[in-house]
N, C-alpha and C positions, 0 to 999 in steps of 0.2 A: 504494500500500499504506500500510497505518497509519506511523505514524513510531514507535520504539520507546519514545518518551514518552507517545506515546497508548494503547502497547499497555498498557503499565505501569500507567498509570492507569487504562485500561480493569481491569485482573485488581484494583487495591486496591478499585474501587465494584463489582465483582463479590460474587457468591455464594462464591466458591473458598475454600477452608480456606487458614488462616492460622495461622501461632506465632510468638511473641517469641521469642527466644533472647536469655538476660540472662548475660553471665559469672556464674559462680557460683550459677547455678540450674539446673544440667545435671540433678540429679537431681529437679526437682520433676515431679509427673505433667504431661501432656502439655497435659492438658484445662485447666489452669490454666494455662497458657500462649497460650491460644487465646483473642484479646479474642472479646467479645460484639459488638461493633461497633466498626465502622472509617469513618473518613469523611477527607476533605483540606481542610485550610484554605486561606484566599487566596495564603497564603505558601508553600503545597508541605508544611507539615508535618502531619504524620499524628497523626489522634486517635483513640486506643484505648480503648474501653471494657472496665473488668474487674471484677470481684467483687470489692468492697473491703478483703476479707481474704484476697485472693489475693498468693502469693509475691511476685508481679512489683510489685505495687502496694505493698507492704511495703518492696523493694528502693527503689522510685522515690521514698517518701518519707524515707527515710532518707539520701538522695544528697543531695549538694551538688550547683548549677545546676550543669549539663554536664559534670559528673562520671560519670555512670552512661552507658553506652555497651551498644547492642542492636542487633540485626537483626531485621526482620520478613521472615519467609520465607511468599512465598503457591506455593500448589501450585493450578493449574488442570487439572480432570481432565474429558474429555469426557461430557455429559451421554447419550452413548447408550453401546450397547454396542459395540465396536469395539478389535482389537487396537491396543497400545501407547496406552492412552487417556490418560497424562498428557501434555496438549497445551503445559505449559509451567510457568514457574518464575521467580519475580521476587526481589529481594533489598532490601531499603530499609536501609541503615545510617546512623545518627545517634545522638545523644542522648536520653537520657529523662528527663523531669522531671512531675512530678504536677500537675494544674491545680488550682485552688481548688475546691470545690464547688458555688460560687456564679458561676465563669465561666461567659459566654455558652455555651461549648464542650461546659460540660459536662450532660448531658444523662439524662433518666430511661430506659431500652429496657425492653423486653419480657422478662420472665426467666419461670422455669415457673409462677410464681404470678401472671403478670398482670406490669402495671407497676411497675415498682419504681424507685422514689426514689433520690435522690442519698446517701442513708445506708448502702444496698445498693451503689451503685455506684462508680467514681472512675474519673475519665477521665487517661489519659496522654499528652504529647506527644512523637511523636518526630519530634527537629529534624533532617529529612534530609540526608545527607551525600551515601556513594556510594551509585547506583543501578544496579543490572544486572538483563536480563530475557533469559532462555535459552527460547524459544517456538519454534512451526510456522516462523516466520520467519526464526531465526537468533539468534545472540548476540551483544547489544548493550551499551553500557555508555550511560548516560542522564544529562544533567548536569540537577543539582537544578531549577536555573532554567526547564529546558525541561521538567520534569515538572510545576511549579507551574503555567504555563501553558497545558498541553496540556489535553484534553477527552476525557473517556471516549466512547467509542465511542456512539450513541444507541440501538442492537440491546441493550446488555448486561444490561439488565432483563428481556429479553424471549428472549435468545437459546436457554436452554436447552429452554423450552417449546418455540420454532419447530424447533430439531434435533429432536426429540422427535417434534413433528408431521409434519415431513417424513419420517423414518424409518417413521413408523407408517401415515400416510394418504396419502403421497406414496413410497410406496417405487419404484414401476414408472418413475415418472416421474425418479426420481433415479437408477435404472438405466439408464434411455436417456441420460443425461447421455454415458456413455463413447461414444456412437455421434459424437460432436464431438471425441473426441480420434483421429481418422481411422485409421490401421493401427497405431494401437500394441499390438502381441502381447499385452505382459502386460493388457492391460484384457479381453481376449475371456474371456466366462466367468467375470470376477471380481464378486463382491459388491461393489455401492456403497453407500459407508454416510456419509450428510453429518455433518460430523465437527466444523465451524467456520462460523462465518459473522458477516459486519460490514457494515461502510457499503458495503464496497467489491466484498465479493463472497462466493461461497459455495465453500466447501474440502470435497470429496469424499475419502474415504479409499477406495480398490482394492483387495479383499483377496482373493487366489486363490493362485497359483503364488509370485506376488511380491507385496509388499504396496508402496503408494506413493499418495501424494497428487495431487490434480490440482486446480487453481483456476481456477474459473468467474467472471470477472469480469462485472459488472453494467454496464449502458453509460454510467451515473454514477453515484456514490455517492448513497445513499437517505440520507434523512432521518428516516424513521420506518417505523411497522410498514406505514401505508398506500401508502407507496412502495418498501417492500420485496415488498408483494403483486405490485405492477406488477413490478417487477424479476424475480420469480421467473417469471411469466407468459411475459413476453421469452424469458428463458432458457429454457424448456420448449417455447415455438413455435419456438423454433430450430433445435429436434433433430427435429422434426415437416415442416422446410422439405424 
């Protein structure tokens, strides 16, 4: 299974929604607290891009070094229609500072009017301290050092599209996976929906009288979409044996 650090890193580098919680800014509109872009530096610190006139940037610009605490909260929602769609949340807390506009980490981002430069955007650094994740695997604490060295899942960029493709284009094959569950009574007559995918396997949610998840592991971890295609063929072939 992916480690807690890898799962958190995957959430940070995914397209899931996030909001930066800063003391004193509770009254600010939520959309002004949502970074336009986020990335992870080599040291594990987060680089968050906001509009230059946002309340978060103003607060960070006024604060002295290591004075302003903040928490980045991420919410991961399944990209397919399924009961209990929130798959997980992660919280990364630390200290917020504004990077100089000419810093290598400060970059232009694509906004509503196209690519906007440093004068319209500002990059903030969140020096990570406490990190925790609560997802389909469970609730765990993550050490900052482990987060810094962890790698995001190689399928994170494609997961949403792949799950939607499995759900709409291969629903019959996904439904038949319940045959691999043996005589498990609650699987009979239930609807199977692919709810999560990573390099280790596929998670399917069975909804009926009872709602439960089943995990189908790949023979070996996949490295890319090509490896995933082979792994899915093996998994679907196992049903027909």
